[in-house]
C-alpha positions in Angstrom: -26.2 154.3 160.9 -22.9 156.3 160.8 -24.5 159.2 162.7 -26.0 156.9 165.3 -22.6 155.2 165.8 -21.0 158.5 166.6 -23.9 159.9 168.6 -24.3 162.8 166.1 -27.6 164.4 165.3 -27.3 166.6 162.3 -28.6 166.8 158.7 -26.8 164.8 156.1 -26.5 164.4 152.3 -26.3 161.0 150.5 -26.0 159.7 146.9 -24.2 162.7 145.5 -26.7 165.1 146.9 -29.7 163.1 145.6 -31.0 162.7 149.2 -31.1 165.2 152.1 -32.0 164.0 155.6 -32.7 166.1 158.7 -31.1 165.5 162.0 -33.6 162.8 162.9 -32.8 160.8 159.7 -36.1 161.8 158.0 -36.0 162.3 154.3 -36.4 166.0 153.2 -35.5 165.6 149.5 -35.0 162.7 147.2 -34.4 162.7 143.4 -34.8 159.6 141.3 -33.9 158.5 137.8 -36.7 158.2 135.2 -37.6 155.0 133.3 -35.8 156.1 130.1 -32.4 155.4 131.6 -33.2 151.8 132.6 -32.7 150.1 129.3 -29.3 151.9 128.4 -27.9 151.1 131.9 -28.8 147.4 131.5 -27.4 147.4 128.0 -24.0 148.7 129.3 -24.0 146.1 132.1 -24.6 143.3 129.5 -22.2 144.7 126.8 -19.1 145.3 128.9 -17.3 143.2 131.5 -18.0 145.8 134.3 -19.3 145.7 137.8 -22.8 147.3 138.0 -24.4 148.7 141.2 -28.0 149.9 141.2 -29.1 152.1 144.1 -32.8 152.1 145.2 -34.3 153.5 148.3 -34.7 149.9 149.6 -31.1 148.9 149.0 -28.2 148.3 146.5 -28.4 145.6 143.9 -26.3 144.2 141.0 -27.8 142.4 138.0 -25.3 139.5 138.3 -24.7 136.7 140.7 -22.6 137.8 143.7 -19.6 135.7 142.8 -19.5 137.1 139.3 -20.0 140.6 140.6 -17.0 140.2 142.9 -14.8 139.1 140.0 -15.8 142.1 137.9 -15.6 144.5 140.8 -12.1 143.3 141.7 -10.9 143.6 138.1 -12.0 147.3 138.1 -10.8 148.2 141.6 -7.2 147.0 140.7 -6.5 149.9 138.3 -9.0 152.3 139.9 -7.3 152.2 143.3 -3.8 150.9 142.2 -4.2 147.6 144.1 -2.9 144.1 143.5 -5.5 141.3 143.1 -5.5 140.2 146.7 -5.9 143.7 148.0 -8.7 144.6 145.6 -10.6 141.4 146.2 -10.5 141.9 150.0 -11.7 145.5 149.6 -14.5 144.5 147.2 -15.7 141.7 149.4 -15.9 144.0 152.4 -17.6 146.7 150.4 -20.3 144.3 149.0 -20.9 142.9 152.5 -20.9 146.3 154.3 -23.3 147.8 151.7 -25.4 144.6 151.8 -25.4 144.4 148.0 -27.8 141.8 146.6 -28.5 140.2 143.2 -31.4 142.0 141.4 -34.4 139.6 141.1 -35.4 138.8 137.5 -38.9 140.0 138.2 -37.8 143.3 139.7 -40.5 145.9 139.8 -38.8 149.1 138.5 -41.8 151.2 139.4 -42.1 149.8 142.9 -39.0 151.5 144.3 -37.4 154.8 143.4 -34.2 154.3 141.3 -31.7 156.7 142.8 -28.3 156.1 141.2 -26.2 153.7 139.1 -22.5 153.0 139.2 -20.2 151.1 136.8 -16.7 150.0 137.5 -14.6 149.1 134.5 -11.3 147.3 134.1 -10.5 149.3 130.9 -10.6 153.0 130.4 -11.8 152.7 126.8 -14.9 150.8 128.0 -15.7 153.5 130.5 -15.4 156.2 127.8 -17.6 154.2 125.4 -20.3 153.7 128.1 -20.3 157.4 128.9 -20.8 158.1 125.2 -23.9 155.8 125.1 -25.5 157.8 127.9 -24.5 161.4 127.1 -27.6 162.2 125.1 -30.1 160.9 127.5 -32.2 163.6 129.1 -32.7 164.0 132.9 -29.4 162.5 134.1 -26.0 163.7 135.2 -22.8 161.7 134.4 -19.7 161.5 136.5 -17.0 159.5 134.7 -13.4 158.9 135.7 -10.9 156.6 133.9 -12.4 153.4 135.4 -15.8 154.2 136.9 -19.0 156.0 135.9 -21.8 157.2 138.1 -25.3 158.2 136.8 -27.5 160.3 139.0 -30.8 162.3 138.4 -30.3 165.7 136.9 -30.0 168.2 139.8 -28.6 165.6 142.1 -25.2 167.2 142.6 -23.1 167.9 145.7 -22.9 171.7 145.1 -26.7 172.3 145.1 -27.3 169.9 147.9 -24.6 171.5 150.1 -26.1 174.9 149.5 -29.5 173.4 150.6 -27.9 171.8 153.6 -26.3 175.1 154.6 -29.6 176.9 154.3 -31.2 174.3 156.5 -28.5 174.8 159.2 -28.4 178.6 158.9 -24.9 178.6 157.5 -23.9 181.1 154.7 -21.9 179.9 151.7 -18.9 181.9 153.0 -18.9 179.7 156.1 -18.9 176.4 154.2 -15.8 174.3 153.6 -15.8 171.3 151.3 -13.3 168.6 150.4 -13.2 166.1 147.6 -11.2 164.0 145.2 -13.4 162.7 142.4 -15.4 163.9 139.4 -18.7 163.9 141.4 -17.2 166.5 143.7 -16.7 169.1 140.9 -20.0 171.1 141.5 -19.2 171.3 145.2 -15.6 172.3 144.8 -16.3 175.0 142.2 -19.1 176.6 144.2 -17.4 177.4 147.5 -14.3 179.5 148.2 -13.1 177.2 151.0 -12.8 174.2 148.7 -10.0 171.6 149.0 -8.9 168.8 146.6 -6.7 166.0 148.0 -3.3 165.5 146.4 -4.5 162.2 144.9 -7.6 163.7 143.4 -8.5 163.4 139.7 -7.4 166.4 137.5 -10.9 167.8 137.1 -11.7 168.3 140.8 -8.2 169.6 141.3 -8.9 172.3 138.6 -12.2 173.2 140.4 -10.8 173.5 143.9 -9.3 176.7 145.4 -6.7 174.8 147.5 -4.8 171.5 147.0 -3.6 169.6 150.1 -1.6 166.4 150.6 -3.0 163.1 149.4 -5.0 160.8 151.5 -2.0 158.7 152.5 -0.3 161.8 153.9 -2.9 163.5 156.1 -4.6 165.6 153.5 -7.9 165.5 155.3 -6.1 166.5 158.6 -4.7 169.6 156.8 -8.2 170.7 155.9 -9.4 170.2 159.4 -6.5 172.3 160.7 -7.5 175.0 158.2 -11.1 175.0 159.4 -10.0 175.2 163.1 -7.7 178.2 162.4 -10.5 179.9 160.4 -12.9 179.4 163.2 -10.5 180.8 165.7 -9.9 183.9 163.5 -13.6 184.5 163.0 -15.3 183.5 166.2 -15.2 187.0 167.7 -16.5 188.8 164.5 
């Protein structure tokens, strides 16, 4: 939908690199989580007061009623994004609406739709650390924790590998790829390419992986990267 809104036809990545689409929006690659991760994920959702989002190819669901999900999501977004309650609730309400998040039916058929990704948002760092510890020995998954949120994706679904695949699809060499990020799920991408940029407000781990640090996202950090790309293109266009 975003590509259509801007009138752009080009391949795209989604879900931390778990999906690759061609320019027409047709799926080229999709990785999914196996059944062995379902019970631990639901256990975490029940054990901690956290917002839970479950991503399937048919949409995004939460195990809770939507009003309860909003309360838990707001509690996590306040420390995660340094917002007051009113700001966080407004942001969460818009996110839930824009992503068309629904309550997971009690009779959900887990085998009927590929399970692509899970995300938790916690209000306490210690809960996030404990939840990550519950999942760290499960095979076939990748974990991306920060202080307040935790993402679980299929093993191999990382932005670095997917960006390489996308570059190959477009006929672009790794030396011609520039990447930008700010969170733990950007590490594989930032560490793989020389033209890698972390925003000034990024988490410490992606900052350590990136070759360049720019201003934060409140001070035109993304624009700095675009300027760098423009200058690079001007320098190399005649080579």
